[in-house]
C-alpha positions as CSV (number, residue, x, y, z in Angstrom):
1,M,100.0,44.9,172.7
2,D,96.6,44.6,174.6
3,I,93.2,42.9,173.0
4,T,90.6,44.8,173.8
5,F,87.1,43.1,174.1
6,N,83.7,42.8,175.6
7,C,82.3,40.5,178.3
8,T,79.9,38.6,176.4
9,K,77.4,38.5,180.0
10,C,78.0,41.9,181.5
11,G,79.3,44.2,178.6
12,Q,82.3,45.1,180.6
13,N,85.2,46.5,178.9
14,I,88.2,44.4,179.2
15,A,92.1,44.8,177.9
16,I,94.1,41.6,177.6
17,D,97.9,41.5,176.6
18,E,97.9,39.8,173.1
19,A,100.1,36.8,174.6
20,G,96.8,35.6,176.6
21,A,95.0,34.8,173.4
22,G,92.5,31.8,173.6
23,I,93.1,31.5,177.4
24,S,90.2,31.4,179.9
25,V,89.6,34.5,182.2
26,Q,87.4,36.1,185.0
27,C,85.4,39.3,184.1
28,P,86.2,42.0,187.0
29,S,82.9,42.6,187.3
30,C,80.5,39.8,187.1
31,G,82.9,37.0,187.7
32,A,81.7,35.0,184.2
33,S,84.5,33.5,182.6
34,I,85.4,34.4,178.5
35,T,87.8,33.2,176.6
36,V,90.0,35.8,175.2
37,P,89.5,36.4,171.6
38,N,92.5,36.4,169.1
39,K,93.7,39.8,168.1
40,Q,92.0,40.5,164.6
41,G,93.2,39.7,161.6
42,N,93.4,40.2,157.8
43,S,90.6,37.7,157.4
44,S,88.9,39.3,159.8
45,K,89.4,42.8,158.1
46,H,88.2,41.1,155.3
47,S,85.3,39.9,156.9
48,S,84.0,43.3,158.1
49,L,84.8,45.1,154.5
50,L,82.2,42.6,152.9
51,R,79.8,42.8,155.6
52,S,79.9,46.5,154.9
53,L,79.9,45.8,150.9
54,F,76.9,43.6,151.7
55,D,75.3,46.3,153.5
56,W,75.5,48.9,151.4
57,I,73.9,46.8,148.9
58,T,71.2,45.9,150.8
59,A,70.7,49.9,151.2
60,A,70.6,50.1,147.6
61,L,67.9,47.6,146.8
62,V,65.9,49.0,149.2
63,V,66.3,52.5,148.0
64,L,64.9,51.0,144.5
65,V,62.6,49.2,145.7
66,V,61.1,52.2,147.1
67,A,61.6,54.2,144.1
68,L,59.7,51.3,142.1
69,L,57.4,52.0,144.5
70,G,56.8,55.5,144.2
71,Y,57.1,55.0,139.9
72,A,54.1,52.4,140.5
73,A,52.0,54.7,142.9
74,Y,52.7,57.3,140.4
75,Q,51.0,55.6,137.5
76,L,48.3,54.7,139.6
77,T,47.1,58.2,140.1
78,T,47.8,59.4,136.9
79,S,46.7,57.1,133.9
80,D,43.2,57.2,132.4
81,G,41.9,53.6,133.9
82,E,44.8,51.7,132.2
83,S,47.2,51.7,135.1
84,W,48.1,48.2,136.1
85,R,48.0,47.2,132.5
86,N,50.9,49.9,131.9
87,L,52.8,48.7,134.8
88,R,52.2,45.0,133.6
89,I,54.4,46.5,130.4
90,H,57.0,48.4,131.9
91,F,57.6,45.2,134.2
92,C,57.8,43.3,131.6
93,R,59.5,45.3,129.5
94,M,62.3,45.7,132.2
95,I,62.7,42.0,132.7
96,G,62.7,41.7,128.3
97,N,60.2,39.1,128.5
98,T,58.4,39.5,125.0
99,R,55.6,37.5,124.9
100,L,54.5,38.7,128.7
101,A,54.8,42.1,127.2
102,A,52.3,41.3,124.2
103,E,50.1,39.4,126.7
104,A,50.2,42.2,128.5
105,G,48.7,44.5,125.7
106,D,52.0,46.3,124.3
107,A,51.9,46.6,120.9
108,F,55.3,46.7,119.7
109,A,55.9,43.5,121.5
110,Q,52.8,41.9,119.4
111,S,54.2,42.9,116.4
112,M,57.5,40.9,117.4
113,V,55.5,37.9,118.8
114,A,53.3,38.6,115.3
115,F,56.7,38.5,113.3
116,D,58.4,35.3,114.9
117,Y,55.0,33.4,114.1
118,K,54.9,34.7,110.4
119,L,58.9,33.3,110.6
120,A,57.8,29.4,111.6
121,E,55.3,29.8,108.8
122,N,52.1,29.9,111.5
123,Y,50.2,32.6,109.6
124,A,47.4,32.0,112.0
125,D,48.8,32.8,114.8
126,A,50.9,36.0,113.1
127,A,47.5,37.4,111.8
128,K,46.7,37.0,115.3
129,W,48.9,39.1,117.1
130,Y,49.0,41.4,114.2
131,R,45.6,42.3,114.9
132,K,46.0,43.1,118.4
133,A,48.5,45.2,117.7
134,A,47.1,47.1,114.5
135,E,43.6,47.7,116.7
136,Q,46.0,49.7,118.8
137,G,47.6,51.7,115.6
138,D,50.7,50.3,115.2
139,A,51.8,51.0,111.0
140,S,53.8,48.2,110.8
141,S,51.3,45.5,111.9
142,Q,48.3,47.2,110.3
143,L,50.3,46.9,106.7
144,Q,51.3,43.2,107.8
145,L,47.7,42.3,108.3
146,A,47.3,43.7,104.9
147,K,49.1,41.8,103.4
148,L,47.8,38.2,105.0
149,Y,44.6,39.2,104.0
150,K,45.9,39.9,100.4
151,D,47.6,36.5,99.9
152,G,45.4,34.7,102.3
153,K,47.5,33.3,104.7
154,G,46.3,32.8,108.4
155,V,43.1,34.6,107.6
156,P,40.3,33.8,104.2
157,Q,41.8,36.1,101.7
158,D,40.1,39.0,101.6
159,F,41.1,41.8,98.8
160,M,38.3,44.8,100.7
161,E,39.9,43.6,104.0
162,A,43.3,44.2,102.5
163,E,42.7,47.6,101.1
164,T,41.3,48.6,104.1
165,W,43.9,47.8,106.1
166,Y,46.3,49.3,103.4
167,R,44.6,52.6,104.0
168,T,44.7,52.1,107.2
169,A,48.6,51.7,107.6
170,F,48.8,54.6,104.8
171,L,47.7,56.9,106.9
172,S,49.4,55.9,110.0
173,F,52.5,56.3,108.3
174,Q,51.7,59.0,106.8
175,A,51.3,60.8,110.1
176,L,54.7,59.4,111.5
177,A,56.3,60.5,108.2
178,E,55.1,64.2,108.8
179,Q,57.0,63.9,112.1
180,G,60.1,63.4,110.3
181,K,60.6,59.2,111.6
182,A,62.5,57.7,108.7
183,N,61.3,54.4,108.6
184,A,57.8,55.7,108.1
185,Q,58.8,58.0,105.7
186,Y,60.6,54.6,103.8
187,W,57.3,53.1,104.4
188,L,55.4,55.5,103.0
189,G,57.3,55.8,99.8
190,V,56.3,51.8,99.2
191,L,53.0,52.4,99.6
192,Y,53.0,55.1,96.9
193,A,55.6,52.7,94.5
194,E,52.9,49.7,95.0
195,G,49.9,51.8,95.2
196,N,48.8,50.1,97.9
197,G,46.0,52.1,100.1
198,V,46.8,55.1,97.8
199,S,46.9,55.8,94.2
200,K,50.1,54.6,93.0
201,N,52.5,57.5,92.4
202,S,55.9,57.4,92.1
203,V,56.8,60.5,92.2
204,E,55.1,61.1,95.9
205,A,57.4,58.0,96.1
206,A,60.4,59.2,95.2
207,K,60.0,62.1,97.2
208,W,59.6,59.8,100.6
209,Y,62.3,57.6,99.9
210,R,64.7,60.5,99.5
211,K,63.9,62.1,102.9
212,A,64.3,58.7,104.8
213,A,67.5,57.5,102.4
214,E,68.9,61.5,103.6
215,Q,68.2,60.6,107.0
216,G,70.0,57.1,106.5
217,D,67.7,54.7,106.1
218,Y,69.6,51.9,104.3
219,G,66.4,50.4,102.3
220,A,65.1,53.9,101.1
221,Q,68.8,54.6,99.7
222,E,68.5,51.2,98.2
223,S,65.1,52.3,96.7
224,L,65.7,55.8,95.9
225,G,69.1,54.0,93.5
226,M,66.1,51.9,91.8
227,C,64.4,55.0,91.1
228,Y,67.4,57.0,89.7
229,E,68.5,54.1,87.4
230,N,64.6,53.2,86.1
231,G,64.1,57.2,86.1
232,A,60.4,56.0,88.4
233,G,59.7,59.5,89.6
234,V,62.7,61.3,89.0
235,E,64.8,62.0,85.8
236,K,66.9,58.9,85.0
237,D,71.1,59.6,87.0
238,V,73.3,56.2,87.0
239,V,75.6,58.3,88.6
240,E,73.1,59.7,91.1
241,A,71.7,55.5,91.4
242,Y,75.3,54.4,91.9
243,K,75.5,57.0,94.7
244,W,72.3,55.4,96.7
245,Y,73.3,52.0,95.6
246,N,76.7,52.4,97.5
247,L,75.5,54.0,100.8
248,S,72.9,51.2,101.1
249,A,75.9,49.1,100.8
250,T,77.8,50.9,103.5
251,H,75.4,49.4,106.0
252,R,76.2,45.8,104.6
253,Y,72.9,46.0,102.7
254,S,73.7,43.3,100.1
255,I,71.1,43.3,98.1
256,A,72.7,47.0,97.1
257,A,75.6,46.1,97.0
258,V,74.5,43.4,94.1
259,Q,73.2,46.6,92.4
260,R,75.8,48.7,92.9
261,D,78.4,46.0,91.0
262,S,75.8,45.8,88.5
263,L,74.8,49.0,87.0
264,A,78.8,49.5,87.4
265,E,79.1,47.1,85.0
266,K,77.0,50.0,82.5
267,M,79.2,53.2,84.0
268,T,82.3,54.7,82.4
269,T,85.2,54.9,85.2
270,P,84.4,58.6,85.3
271,E,80.7,58.0,85.8
272,I,81.9,55.6,88.5
273,A,84.0,57.7,90.2
274,E,81.9,60.8,90.2
275,G,79.4,58.2,92.1
276,Q,81.8,57.5,94.6
277,R,82.4,61.4,95.1
278,R,79.0,62.0,95.8
279,T,78.9,59.2,98.4
280,S,82.0,60.3,100.4
281,E,80.3,64.0,100.5
282,F,77.1,62.8,101.5
283,L,78.7,60.4,104.4
284,A,81.1,63.4,105.2
285,K,78.1,66.2,105.6
286,Q,76.4,63.4,107.5
287,K,79.1,63.0,109.8
288,S,79.7,67.2,110.3
289,T,75.5,67.4,110.8
290,A,75.6,64.7,114.0
291,H,77.8,66.8,115.4
């Protein structure tokens, strides 16, 4: 079997019996001395495959860069003057850097940075970052800033300023709750229950807890269970209370599990069985709705 190769000087195609691999021959066209290459083996084939894979990856990266540049151009031509800020935020989110995203102006990232400072009990920096997010309309940050003013943590204690931020948070959560956002419905219920930013109203609290609970919000389920156990805003019903505590506990919410077990000690066996039946019925209905 012949080995086919090209002259390195003039490009002449040459064919030599494979037995001549490794010897020197003269090119019949230009007379240049050429070493006959070895027959292509598996290692060469593997190298060829690796080169092809590398070329494919390179091409894919080029396409990705072009797409990103196109997206950047789109942002620059369609935004309202905050294009560079938005691009920085998108980039920081893409690389998963919360601090950079916060510094770029992303309200959610700012609230996360604030939360980290709060956990570390650095309330001054927590207040600083909550304020940045709150001023952009982030409802959770507005609520947290109100609490800091109320408690005088990280900021001078100021009940009027606290109430201002509670009211702002209430209005923000109300708008989101009316759009069907479960977490906002839960917090709207909390504000009604505590009378922060709005007049205290246990009936409204239970109403919003229910809306969130029926969407599977475990915090709202636990709170609605408390409403039924204590008759706050709803008629007292230990079976219904058990049901909502039990549903919340399915999310591994330990507080709800403790409250369920404590309530069960005061219930009859038939009442507990009915509470469990209602739990199963709710979960089955939720599952069928999801499909």
